[in-house]
N, C-alpha and C positions, 0 to 999 in steps of 0.2 A: 504493500500500500504506500509506504514512504517513497519508494522508487517511482511509483506512478505519479505521486504528487510532485516530485522533483522534475519528472519529465514534462508534466503540464506546465509547471512553473517556467521551465526553460523555453518551451514553445511559446508561451505568452510573452516572455521576455523578448524573444527573437522577433515576434510580431510587432511589439511596441517599439523596440529599438530601431526598427527599419524606417520609422517615420522621422526622418531628419532632413534638414535643409542647410545649405551653407550659411544663410543669414541667421538661422536660429542657433547654430553651434556656439558662437561667442556669447550669445545671450544666456543660453543654458549653462555655459561654463561659469559665467559671472553669478547667475542666480543661486547656484549651489554654495556660494561662499557666504559665510556668516556676516562678514563685515559689510556686504552690500545692503544688508537689511537694517543697518544702524538707524536710519531715519524712522523706520517702523518701531524699533525698540524705544527710541526717544519719545515718539508719539504715545506709546503704551505707558511709559513711565509718567509722562505728563498727565494722561487720563487717570492713572492710578492716584497720583498725589492731588490732582484737582478734585477728585471725587471722595477720596478717603483721608486726605490730610496726613496727620502723623501716623495713622494706621497703615499708610502706604509702605512703611518699613516692614511691617509684619507680612504684607502681601509679597514684598520682594523676598523675604525669607521663604515663603511658600513656593515662589517661582524657582528660587535656587534649589530648594529641596526637590522640586519636580525634576530639574535638570540633573541633579545628583542621582536620583533614582533611575531615570531613563538612561543616563550615560553609564552608570555602574552596571545595570542589568545587561545592556546591549554590548557595550565596549569591553567591560572588565569580566563579565561572566559568559554571555552567549557566544561571542566570537571565538574566544579561546576554547570554549567547551565543545562547540559543534564543528569547528574547523571547516566550514563550508566556504570554498573558494568563491571569490567574486567572479562574475562572468568574465570580467576583463582579465582575470588571471587563470581562467580555465583554458587549457591547451587546445581542447577540441573546438572552442568557440573563438579564439583570438583572431582568426583569419576572416570570420564572417560577421562579427559584430562591429557596430559603429562606435569608435572612441573619438573623443575630442581632445586635441592638443597632446595626444599620447598619455592622457591622464588615466591611471588605472586604480587609484585608491590604494588602500592597504591590502594585505593578503586575503583576509577573510571578510565576509559581508553579511553573515546572518547573526543577528538581525540589524536592520539599518538604524544607526545612531541618529542620522539626520532626521529620519521619519519620526523616531521616538521623541527626540528633543523638540522638534517643531510642533508635532501634534500634541505633545504633552503641554507645552506652553499655550498653544491655541485652546486646548480644552480648559485649562486653568482660567485663561482670560475670558473664555465664553461663560464659564460658571460664575465668574466674578461680575461680569457686566450684562448678563442676559436680561436682567430686569431693568436696566438703565438705558441701554442702547439697542434698538431693534436691529441695527445693521451689524452688530458685533459678530454674527455668524460668518461674516466675510473673512474673519481671521483664518478660517479653515481654507480659504483659497490660497493664502500664503503657504500654509502647511502642505496643501496638495501640490502646488507648483514646485516647492522645494523638494518634496518627496519624488514627484515625477521626474525632476531633473536628474535624479540618481539613476533611473532606468535609461533615460535619454543618453546619459554619458556612458552607459555600459558598465556601471560599477555595482548595480544591485538588480537582483531578480525581483519580480512583483511580490513574491512570498516574503522576501526580506523586508520590503516596505510594509506589507500587511501586518506581519508580526511586530515590526517596529512601531506601527501605529497603535496596535493593541497595548504594547508596553507603554507607549506615550499616554494613552487614555487612562491607564491605571496610575501611572506616575502623576499625571495632572490631577486626577481625583484625590490621590493621597496628599499631594502638595496643597491642594485647596482645603482639604479637611484639616491639615496641619495649621494652615492660616486661620481657619475658623476656631480651632482649639486655642491658638495663641491669642486671638482676639478676645475670646471669652475669659481667658486667664487675665489678660490685661485689663479688661473692664471690671472684673471682679476685684482685682487689686486696687484699681482707682476708686471703686465704691467703698472698699474697706478704709482707704485713706481718708475719704470724705467723712465717713461716719466715725 
C-alpha cells in the first residue's frame, strides 16, 4: 500500500511539475524565499499590535511556538527519520523533472518544512483574526502559493506538502491554544494585582 501511495505521489508530482514557463521560473524561485515575504510579516505584526496592544507579545510567543513545533517535527524529526529523497535528488527523476537555477534543496523532503511553517502561521493568524477581518482567509493563498512553489521547483512531492500542511495545522492550533492559555494567565495575574 505504501509503495502504491508513493507511486501516485510521484505521478502527481510529475504532472504538476511539467506546468512551467520561462517567465514564471524566476518568480517561483523568489516566492519560495522567506525574506521576500517580509512586507506581509510586517503587515501581520502591525495588525496584531493594532488590535491586541500589549497582548501582541503573547501572540508573537504563540507564533514562535507554532514555528518551533512545525520546524522541529518536519526538519528535526520527519526528514531524518523517513529519509525520503526529494524528487530533485532522486536519480530516476533528475533527467525528467523541471528544476530552476539548479536548485535542489536539501537531501530529504518528507515532510515539507515550508508547507508546515507557512500553513501553521496562516492557521494561527486565521484563528486569531477570523472574527475581526472577513478577508483574513486570504492568508491561506500565501501559504498555498509558497507550498506550491516547492513542487514547481522540483524539490517536494505533493505528499510532502500535504503532510507538511497537516503538521502546520496542528502546530498552528497548538500555538494558538498556547497564546490563549498565556492570555488567561496574564489576565488572571492582572486581576489579582488589582484586587
